[in-house]
C-alpha positions in Angstrom: 19.6 -32.9 48.1 15.9 -33.4 47.4 15.4 -29.6 47.1 18.2 -29.2 44.6 16.8 -32.1 42.5 13.3 -30.6 42.6 14.6 -27.2 41.6 16.6 -28.8 38.7 13.6 -30.7 37.5 11.4 -27.5 37.8 13.9 -25.5 35.9 14.1 -28.1 33.2 10.2 -28.3 32.9 9.9 -24.6 32.8 12.6 -24.3 30.2 10.7 -26.8 27.9 7.4 -25.1 28.5 8.8 -21.6 27.6 10.5 -22.9 24.5 7.4 -24.8 23.4 5.2 -21.7 24.1 7.5 -19.5 22.2 7.4 -21.8 19.1 3.7 -21.5 18.8 4.1 -17.8 17.5 4.0 -17.4 13.8 7.0 -16.0 12.0 7.2 -12.6 10.1 7.4 -14.5 6.9 4.1 -16.2 7.7 2.7 -12.8 8.6 3.7 -11.3 5.3 2.2 -14.3 3.4 -1.1 -13.9 5.1 -1.1 -10.1 4.6 -0.4 -10.7 0.8 -3.3 -13.2 0.7 -5.6 -10.9 2.6 -4.9 -8.0 0.3 -5.6 -10.0 -2.6 -8.8 -11.3 -1.2 -10.0 -7.9 -0.3 -9.4 -6.7 -3.9 -11.2 -9.7 -5.4 -14.2 -10.1 -2.9 -14.7 -6.5 -1.9 -14.9 -4.8 1.5 -18.1 -6.4 3.0 -17.2 -10.0 2.3 -13.5 -9.5 3.2 -14.2 -7.7 6.5 -16.6 -10.3 7.6 -14.2 -13.1 6.6 -11.2 -11.4 8.4 -13.2 -11.1 11.6 -14.7 -14.6 11.8 -12.9 -16.4 14.7 -11.1 -19.6 13.8 -11.4 -19.0 10.1 -8.7 -19.1 7.5 -7.7 -15.6 8.4 -6.5 -16.6 11.9 -3.4 -18.7 12.5 -2.1 -19.0 16.1 -1.3 -15.4 17.0 -1.8 -14.1 13.4 -4.9 -12.1 12.4 -5.8 -9.6 9.8 -6.5 -5.9 10.4 -7.7 -3.1 8.0 -7.4 0.5 8.6 -9.0 3.5 6.6 -6.4 6.3 5.7 -8.0 8.5 8.4 -7.1 6.0 11.2 -10.6 4.3 11.4 -10.4 0.6 12.1 -12.4 -1.2 9.5 -11.7 -4.9 10.5 -9.8 -6.4 13.2 -9.5 -10.1 13.7 -8.6 -10.1 17.3 -10.5 -7.2 18.8 -13.9 -6.5 17.2 -14.3 -3.6 19.7 -11.8 -1.6 17.7 -13.9 -1.6 14.6 -15.3 1.8 13.8 -12.9 3.6 16.2 -10.5 6.2 14.9 -7.1 5.3 16.2 -5.0 7.7 14.4 -3.7 9.1 17.7 -3.0 5.7 19.3 0.6 5.2 20.6 2.2 2.0 21.9 3.7 1.8 25.3 6.9 3.5 24.2 5.0 6.4 22.7 5.3 5.4 19.1 2.5 6.6 16.9 2.3 3.4 14.8 -1.1 3.8 13.3 0.2 7.1 11.7 3.1 5.0 10.4 0.9 2.3 9.1 -1.4 4.6 7.2 1.5 6.3 5.7 2.7 3.2 3.9 2.4 3.9 0.2 3.0 0.3 -1.2 4.2 -2.3 1.3 6.4 -2.1 4.2 7.1 -3.4 7.7 6.0 -1.4 10.9 7.4 -2.3 14.3 5.7 -1.5 17.5 4.4 -3.1 20.8 0.9 -4.6 21.0 -1.1 -6.9 23.1 -0.7 -10.5 21.9 -4.2 -12.0 21.8 -2.8 -15.5 22.9 -0.8 -14.4 25.9 -2.4 -11.1 26.7 1.0 -9.6 27.2 2.3 -6.5 25.5 5.0 -7.7 23.1 7.0 -6.6 20.3 5.3 -6.9 17.0 6.2 -6.5 13.4 3.4 -6.0 11.0 3.5 -6.2 7.2 1.4 -3.5 5.8 0.0 -3.4 2.2 -1.7 -0.4 0.6 -5.1 -1.2 -0.9 -6.7 2.0 -2.2 -7.7 4.3 0.6 -6.8 1.7 3.3 -4.1 -0.6 4.5 -4.2 -4.3 5.3 -1.9 -5.6 7.9 -0.9 -8.8 9.7 1.8 -8.8 12.4 4.0 -11.4 14.0 4.8 -11.2 17.7 8.5 -11.4 18.6 8.4 -13.4 21.9 
């Protein structure tokens, strides 16, 4: 009896923890709003100021699992709010775990569009489904993505 009770309590606690953790992820609408704001900021402030702001941890360009990234048309990462080590690297040939060449798809966006792929969530460190809102700004794209889990 005690084992069944303990198992039921643990299942209940894990259920609450899982649903509470899942609710900490931002929504696709919030990702789109941040991407629109970031594209406007980039146009108004210029590349140097915008890239520095986008990559400042804990700043206004970070919200839970949301962060801004900027990629040049040739696939070179110009700014990345979660992984500064990607900046300066050409990622045009990068594919997700399912083999999708998502960077090619992102830099092919001519105006605004959603791009779906799998990427490492900076909060959970797990590879998760992600949908990123991509906005063309001159010879680069600005993106912000929301994780599905």
